[in-house]
Every structure is written in structure tokens, then in C-alpha cells.
C-alpha positions in Angstrom: -3.4 18.7 -4.3 -1.5 15.4 -4.0 0.6 16.9 -6.4 1.9 20.1 -4.6 1.7 18.7 -1.1 2.5 15.1 -2.0 6.1 16.8 -4.1 6.6 18.7 -1.1 6.4 16.0 1.6 8.9 14.1 -0.9 11.0 17.2 -1.6 11.7 17.9 2.4 10.9 15.6 5.7 10.9 12.3 3.0 14.0 13.5 0.9 16.0 10.2 0.4 13.4 8.2 2.0 11.1 7.0 -0.2 10.6 3.6 1.2 9.1 5.5 3.9 7.0 7.8 1.8 5.8 4.5 0.1 5.2 3.0 4.0 2.9 6.3 4.9 1.3 6.0 1.4 0.5 2.3 2.4 -0.5 2.5 6.0 -2.6 5.2 5.4 -4.4 3.1 2.7 -5.1 0.0 4.9 -6.0 2.6 7.8 -8.6 4.2 5.8 -10.1 0.8 4.3 -10.0 -0.6 8.0 -12.0 2.4 9.1 -14.3 2.5 6.4 -15.3 -1.2 7.6 -17.4 0.3 10.8 -20.8 1.1 9.8 -21.0 4.2 10.2 -18.0 5.6 8.7 -18.4 3.9 5.4 -17.0 5.7 2.6 -17.4 3.8 -0.4 -14.6 6.3 -2.3 -11.4 7.3 -0.5 -9.8 8.9 -2.8 -10.5 12.6 -0.8 -10.0 10.2 1.7 -6.4 9.6 0.6 -6.4 13.5 0.3 -6.0 14.7 3.2 -4.6 11.9 5.1 -1.3 14.0 2.7 -2.7 17.5 3.5 -2.4 16.9 7.5 0.9 15.6 7.3 1.8 17.8 5.1 0.8 20.5 7.7 2.1 18.6 10.9 5.3 18.9 9.3 5.0 22.7 7.6 3.0 23.8 10.2 4.3 27.4 9.9 4.1 28.6 5.8 1.7 30.1 5.1 -1.4 29.4 2.5 -4.5 31.2 0.7 -7.7 30.3 0.1 -9.6 31.2 -3.3 -7.2 34.7 -2.8 -9.3 35.2 0.2 -8.0 34.3 3.2 -4.5 33.3 4.4 -4.1 31.4 7.5 -0.8 28.7 8.8 -0.4 25.9 6.7 -1.4 23.9 10.4 -4.7 24.9 9.9 -5.1 24.2 6.6 -7.1 20.3 7.3 -10.0 22.3 9.3 -10.1 24.6 6.6 -10.6 22.6 3.9 -12.8 20.7 6.1 -15.0 24.1 6.8 -15.1 24.6 3.0 -16.5 21.2 2.3 -19.5 21.9 5.4 -20.1 25.1 3.9 -20.5 23.7 0.4 -21.9 20.8 0.9 -19.8 17.9 0.9 -19.7 14.7 3.3 -17.5 15.4 5.8 -17.3 11.6 6.7 -14.8 11.3 4.4 -12.4 14.3 5.3 -12.4 13.0 9.0 -11.2 9.6 7.9 -8.8 11.6 6.1 -7.2 13.4 9.4 -7.9 10.0 11.3 -5.5 8.2 9.4 -3.1 11.1 8.9 -2.8 11.3 12.7 -2.3 8.5 13.3 0.5 8.1 10.8 2.0 11.4 12.6 1.4 10.1 16.4 3.3 6.8 15.8 6.1 8.6 13.8 6.4 11.4 14.9 4.8 12.2 18.6 5.2 9.0 20.3 8.9 8.4 19.7 9.6 11.8 21.0 7.8 11.6 23.9 8.9 7.7 24.8 12.2 7.3 22.2 10.0 3.4 20.8 9.2 3.9 16.5 6.6 1.4 17.3 5.7 2.3 12.5 8.6 1.9 11.5 9.2 1.1 7.8 9.4 -2.8 6.5 12.3 -4.3 5.4 10.1 -5.7 2.3 9.5 -2.0 1.1 13.3 -1.4 1.6 14.0 -4.2 -0.6 11.3 -3.2 -3.1 12.5 0.5 -3.5 16.0 -0.5 -3.7 14.9 -3.4 -6.7 13.1 -1.7 -8.6 15.0 1.8 -7.9 12.8 3.9 -7.0 12.8 7.3 -6.1 16.4 9.1 -5.9 20.0 6.6 -4.3 20.5 6.8 -0.6 23.4 9.5 -0.1 27.1 7.4 -0.5 28.9 8.1 2.4 32.9 8.9 2.1 35.4 8.5 4.3 35.1 12.4 5.8 31.7 11.8 6.4 32.3 9.2 9.1 32.4 9.6 12.5 35.5 8.5 14.5 33.2 7.3 16.8 31.7 4.9 13.5 34.0 3.7 11.5 33.1 3.5 7.8 32.2 0.3 6.4 33.4 0.0 3.3 31.0 -3.1 1.2 32.4 -2.3 -2.2 33.8 -4.8 -4.2 37.8 -3.5 -3.7 38.3 -3.5 0.2 41.9 -2.7 0.6 43.3 0.1 0.6 44.8 2.6 -1.9 48.2 4.2 -2.5 48.6 7.4 -5.0 52.0 5.8 -7.3 52.5 9.7 -8.4 52.0 13.7 -8.1 
């Protein structure tokens, strides 16, 4: 589950945004720890909850993807977390870890996507120390390099390289 949906998130909405993906996982883990500290929501193992959080975020990013469950039922990805929750109920698994993951995933999605769309304010931005860690250890794909043709006239390109002068071609 993590390999399938996590990789699709990394190659889709989080492409070249490794720090944001890492922040999503850290925020999810911290949220799950805080939620499991509530006595009636206590769950000793939160791995399943983290998977459900990842699946929930994936289902919101790819809501129209078709999912086939056990080769029997095809449904839209938007309903995948709820279908997995229903299957866990049918098979007799506890639903508290699943619900914790759905709550953590919804909280992340709400604070990073829905709330900024409604108000224009992103209150859950990726901290700069995570960007520094990702840059320091070169985790993930490097950020795209802006070229002179990609710079817009409204925002001139900032040349931050070693050689800041202009180049002139001497001959053809």
C-alpha cells in the first residue's frame, strides 16, 4: 500500500517537492501520536494508521482514478479509504487505527489544500529546517533550475551562481 500510493504521490503532486512529502509524513506521525494519547482512541501500533493517512491523501489527490478491489468491485479512488474501512469491519479488524489515519489524512489535506483555497492563507507550510535537511542530504530529485527563457518579465531571474557577469560569444 505504501509503495503503490506513496510512489504515486511522490511522482504526482509531490514531484520535486521532497521536503513537502517528508513534512506530510512527519505531520501525520505527530498527529497520530497526539490522537492516540486520547484514552478512548489509544492504539499501540500506528503503522496501519499511517498507511490509512497516506491512502486518504492519495484518494483526495486522485479522486477520479478507478480502483479495483479484489477483482470484484471497481470504484472511484475518492471512496477507497471508506471501502477499506468497511472491509476491515467485515473482516473483524479494529476500526480505531483506520479512523485515526483518516482523521490525520483529512487534517493534513484540509490544512494544506482546502483551507488555503478558501482563505488564501497556508497555515501548515513546510518548515525551513526540513528544506535544509533535504538539501543537506540531497534527498529526492533536485529542484528544477530556472533558465533565462523560463524567467517571466515581471520577475527577473536572479543569478546566484559563482559567475554573475554576462557572457559574450566570441565567434560562431
